[in-house]
N, C-alpha and C positions, 0 to 999 in steps of 0.2 A: 024424424029423429030430433031430439032437442039440440039446441046450439052446443051445450056442454058435452053432450055425447058425441057430436061432430068433431069437436076439437079433440076429444080423447081418441077417437078413431084416426084422425090425421096425425097426432102425436105418435100413436103406435106405429102407423104405416111409416112415418119417418124414421122411427127408431129401427124397424125392421130393415128398412133401405139401409140405414148406416151400418147395421150388423153385417147386411149382406155384402155391402162395399168392404167392410173390414175384413170379412172371411176371404173375399176375392184378393184383397191386397195381401193378406197372409200367404195364400195359396200361391200369388204371384212371386213373392219374396223366396218361398220354399222353391219354386221351379227354378227361379233366377240362381238361387244359392246352389241347386243341383247342377245347373249348367256350367256356372262358374267352376264349381269343384270339378267337374268333368274336364273342363278346358284346362284347369290348372294341373290335372293329373297327366293330360296330353303333354303339357308343356314340360313336366318333369321328365318324360320319357326321353331317353337319350336316342339320337339317330346314329346307327352304326352302318357303315359301308362294308360290304362284303363281296368278295369274289369267290364263286364255287369253280375251283380250276380242275379241270380233270378230263376224262375221256368219255366213251358213250354211257357210262353208268351215271355221269354227272349230267350229261346232255338231255334235253327234251327228247321223248321218244314216242313215235306212233304207237298206240296200243296202251299207254300209260296216260292216266288223266293228270297226274302231278307227280314229277319227280321230286327228290327229296329237297333240292334247293327252292322250289316253288312252295313247299308246305312251311319252311322256316319262318316266314314272317308272321304267320297267323299263330304258331306255336309260342312265339317270343313277344307277341303284341302287348301284353300286360306291362312289360317291363321296357321294352325296347322298340323303336321303330327301324326295322331292318330293310336296308335297300340292297338287294341282291343282284349281282351281275353274273349270270350263268355263262361261264367260259368252258363249257364241256364241248368236245369235239370227238366224234366218233372215230375209231381206230387209231387214236392218238397214244403214242408212248411218252416217256418222260424227257426223250432227247431231241435231236434234230432230224430232219429228213436225210441228212448225210449219214447219220448213225445206222439207220435201217430205212429203206424207202419202199418197203413191201406196200404200205398204205400211202397213197400219194395225197397226204394231207399235211397240214402245218402242225407239228407236233409241239410239245411243251415248251422247250427251249426256243423254238422258232417265234412263239408268239407271247411269250412270258413278259416281256417288256410293255408290248402294245395292249395286251388284254389283262394284264395284272398290275404291273407297276403304274402305268399311266391313268389307271382308274383311281389312284391314290386312296386305297382302302384301309380300313382299320383292322380287318381281319380277312384271312385267306384260308380256304380250305383246299388241300392238294391230294387229289385222288387219282394216282396212276399205278400201274403194275399189271393189270390183266394183260395188256397188249406187250408190254416188255417181257413178260414171262412166256408169252406164247410160243409154241415150237410149231413152226411151219412144216417141217418134215413129218410131223405127226407120228414120230417114234420116240419111246421113252428116253433114249439117249441123245436125241437131237438138240441142236442149238437153240436158245431163246432169241427173240428178235434183239433184245439188248441183254448184256451180261450183268450179273448182280453187281459188279463194280460199276458199271456205267450207270445203272440204276440208282445205285447209292450216291454216286458223285453228282448226278443230276438232281436229286433230292436235297443234297448238302447245298448245292449252288442256290437253289431256290429258297431254302429256308434261311441261309445266311444272308442273302440279298434283301429278304423281307424283314428279317430282325435288325439288320443295319438301320432300317428306316422305322423302327419301332412298331412294325406291322404285326400283328399277333398271328400265330400259325396254328392250324389244327391238321395233321396229317391223317389221311383216311386209308385203312388198309383195305384192300380189295376183298370183295365177298368171294366166298368159295364157288367153284363150278359144280354142275351136276350133268347127268345125261341130258343130251347126247354127247357130251364131252368126255373123253376117256379120263380115267383116273389118274393117269401119270401127268397129265396137264395140271391137274389140280395139286399134285404132289409138288411139282415144279413151282407152281404159284405161290405155295405156302413159303418156299425159300424167300421170295420176294416180301411177303407179309412180315416175316421175322425181320428184315431190313427195316421196314417201316416202325416196327415195335422198338427196335433198338435205337434209331434215330430220334424218335419221340422222347426217349428217356435221355439220350445223349444231348439233345438240344432243348429240352424242356418245353417241348411243344404240347398243345392238346393232341389227343388220340382219339379217333372214332374207329374202332377196330371192328369192321363189318364182318370179317372172317370169323371172329369169335362170336359176334352178335348172331350170325346165321347158323353156326355150329350149336350154340346154345339153344337156340330155337328148335333145331332138329332133334337134340337131345329130349326137349321137353314135349315136342308134339309129334315126333317120330320121323319127320323128313322135312329138310330145309328146302328141297326142290320145289315145294308149293310156293316159295317166295319168288321163283325166277320164271321168266317168260320161256326162255329158250336154253336153259342151262347155264347162261351167263348173265343176263340182264334182269335186274329185279322187276317185278311186276307191282302193282299198286301197293299190295300188302307188304312187300320187300321194302318199297321206298317210305312207306309209313313207319316201318320199324327202324329204318336208317335215320330218318328225320327226328324221330322221338329221341333216338340215342344220341344224334348229333347236337340237338337243342341242348340236351343236358350237359354235353361237353362245352358248348358255347356258353352256357350260364356260368360254369366253373371258370373258363378262361377270362370271360368279361367280369366277373366278380373280383378276380385278382389283379386286375389292370384298370387303370383310368382311361376312358375313352372321351374324346372330345365330344361337347354337345352340338 
C-alpha cells in the first residue's frame, strides 16, 4: 500500500473510532438521563404511613397468599410509597375485652393507642363488625356480641381520635356471609353495615363498602360465595377485589388532602 493510502486508512480508522466513542457517549447520556428521570420520579412519590386496623378479615391468613393490605403497596406504587402496618387480629370486635370476652384476644379499644396512634400514621382503615354482630346463641333473636350502640360509639371514638390528629380515615363495611353461616346472621350483620355507611357520611370519612362490593359481584356473576373461604373470610380473589376497590378509595382520600413527604 502506498504511503498516501496508508494515511487515508489510518484517518478513516481514527474517524470511525471517534464516531464509535461519540455514539457510546450519546448512549451513556441517554441511559444516565433515564436513570436520573427514574430517580426523580421516585423522589417525587410521597411516602404514606398506613395502619390497616381490623379483625381476621384484615389479618394475614393461612390459605390466602395475600390479604388486601399486602396488595395495596403494589397497586399504588406509581404515585405513592405506601408503608403498611397490618393490625388485624382474629376474633376481634370494636370494643374492649370487658364488653364481651367470648374471644380471649385484645380487641380494638384494647390496642388502639398502641397499634394505631403510636404508629403515627397518615391514614387508617378501620374494619370491624363481623364479630360485633355475631349471635353466639345461633338463634335469630339472640343478642349480638356488641350492641349497635356499642359498635357505633366505638367507631365514633376511633374516628374522632384520629381526626383530631389530622389522620385520614377510611371505614370498611364488612363483607356479607354465606353458607354455612345461616341467613339470620347475615341479616343481623347488615344492620352493622348500615351504621358504617351512616358514620362515613356523618364524619366525612372514606368508605370501602365490602358488603355492597360482594353483593354487586354476586348479581353480576351469580354468587358472591365464590369469594369466600368458609362463608366468612375472603379468599385470594375476594381480597383482590377488596384491595382494588380500597385502592380507588385511597386515591380519592389522598387527592383531597395533603400528606407529608
